[in-house]
Phi, psi and omega in degrees: 000127173267146180242131183241148189241129173234029189301165189224154159097310195279171178262307184274332201288128174222155172282126194250293190306305190282322185291334173305337183279352191232066195286358177261018183286141170294133178246118181252136186246130184233162176247179183051228186291352179240035184290127171274160178287155170270173179293167172290075188200174179288157183269152177273173180296314179308315185289324178302320184296328180287349179283353184302147185295126181268100187283358180277002179113139174219136355288176184295150176305149187292331178307329184265359189267112170253129181240140175282134178252342175217142174225116171258130179251153182236145159259183180298333181273346184143209182289138186249293183231145174237133178246134182223126178251143172248160185219162168269191189286343178270351179102359178287141184284127178269320182207153165229129186247128172252134171232145181258139171274107185224132183052046182055028174211164180271128173246130178302150184219313184199153174210156173230131180247130183244146166232153196235152166284178185284002180255000185085006177282138170292132176253318172233151174226105184255128180249124178232149176237152185280118181205134180054041168068030173201158183283128184241131181295144177236301176210165185223124169248136183237133183244136179238137189238160167268184182299338184268009184056031171272144184278123180270314189221136173232128186244139175242126184238145178239131178283108181215143178055044179047036172203162182278137172247122177272123185251323185214157172213167183228133169235138189238150166227158188225161174262180187298344178273352179089009181278142184294135174256311182222152167232126178233124180254126179228155176229161180264135178272186183291341177273009178073017187256142181285131178240124177297145182235303188221155183207136168254142173222140186227143164239162187225161166272180181293337173276004180084007183275141178294124174264315181221152175221121181242131181241130185229146172243144182274112184230135174054041169077012171230163172271126177247128184288126177265324182200143175231120182255138183233131186230145178235157177221157178274177187291352176264359181085017170280140178289140183251325183207160168220133180240136185252114175255130179244152177295147183270002173087010176241118186287334185281334179238073188286082179242160175245143179238150174301142183240305180205159175217143177243142179237127185249142175244130184244158172273182184284348176273359182093356180284136178286126183261315176227135167244109179265122182249132178236150167253149180270124172280149185299333176286003180084027179230156167277132177237128184299137178233342173179173177209160174227138180238151193228150177227137184234160173272181181292348181258020178056035168279124177296125173263314180222146176236126182235117180261131186231147169244169184234140174210134181051044175060031174234127180275139174223145173289133177245340176199159178215126174254137183235136179238149174230162184221160172269182190290344181264354179095003171285139181293129178255325177209160168225117180251127179250134176233134178235156182291131181209115178057041177088350187229151173278131181235150175311144173226311184215153180215129170242121183238153185224149166231153191227159171269187181294345183261012183068021182259132179288109181266348171213155172207151184203139180244132179226151170240154180271107186229125181053046175060036173208158175270130182225158189310140180211143184245058184276343183125130177221156187241165176245129183241156169223117178053044174082354180257134179279113177257353182202155179203139178251136171227104182204148189280357176247316185294131178230347168207177177207168171230132179230144174233151189233156170221158176255169181228162189057239176284340181069010172257158173296162177296123186290347179273133165234141183239117177244134178240132178200146345287163185207106008301149175227172183235319185230312186240141173229135178265126185234143182235124178246113175268088185208129177305307185255119183258020185292134175056030175273140180229146169257116184244135174251131173239157176271179189292345176261008180087012185272138172292118180275305182214157182211121180216146174297151179258123185239350180212154186287332182228130179206177182237147174230155172261127182241017183296340181271356175272135183279168181300138176147196184255140178229159170245120172274123180233132171249124191227135175242183175298327179247350186229164175202140180227130186232147172220150179282145168228134174257124170265118180231131179219000000 
């Protein structure tokens, strides 16, 4: 029997005791209201950046929701695993069923069953596995939210001795803008007492960008800082640098030492052009260790990524990634070349196919072996309208086929909102691409969600005066009875 984990929502929470017995499980990750948990570990800088508050609403409005209903995965011998989702009328996931292909038939393996509160938040996530021709409880996740739909608490219970045992919990706090401030992970000991284990702490600038990230572990009855990451940005909000300070390893001398730093060069669109990496030497100097450079097309799609190392003050290329896209900007392929005997040679390739709604219906991973592309299980994703909604990391799965369905109208939001310049100082031009302007309203909100102004929209293209807005970030919303489109606006003077 294989065991597969689908838990959602928490940052640290993972199934531990049972799942550890099954290291060959497919581990699938989802985002937004179907987000999978990360492992019990500290987060990377890349993951931290994804924590920036999504001011467009959570979960996504149903008009933008395309859900996969069936995914078939394959190993080199044929069909391997099938995943099936069921939904309510609004598109909320009710269940996910996993089946294994054995003896020319589908065998039940695991399923998750979800329940929602009256605001559409996931309240319960029940994990069951198939054994002795019946479904057996495994774990239960319970989520509690505040009035802004931010997750406050995540509880994990494990079914043992015919009863639920509460084993771990996560507590979250937020600032007035709804950005995550702290995450505290705790477990219960044999005396039924909550014991702190891990803690993350975040701070932000006035634009909502993460300034610092602090990771701590509970050691000898106190929290000990293991790492502090610090970030800087330009006036447009593009990252300029990241600095990593790590714990020196001595509880009696709880100090941090610099470990590494990255310096970024960005283009006018905020795309990273150069990422320079330096390491802190014990003799007290920064030493350049590598750099990555990036090239984009006119639509800001990444075309190439070149990785270089330095030796004797000479740069040499160690890897190159090349990307291709269709006319809608969906990624079609990523090809990785790596240095071998002084030359770049093929190493890895991932390819995708899409339906007419920009949902990836096929994905395949291959590696270059004996002068040909052969099946590889390095990791493949499922995309919907350029958003990664699912991901496979498994030592056998190398390709998939997926089908999708939409909810409500099944159409994309008919409103598009263009704002320029952004950042702005005094005047802002707006363009609304919508056939019917009836009952359209333009709303401006401050960073804490307070409505500043509200005026009817009577034409597609117009200009507004923002001289009376203080420096900072605002949300511009074009709103009709059924649809809403929001964009961030930075006031910079």
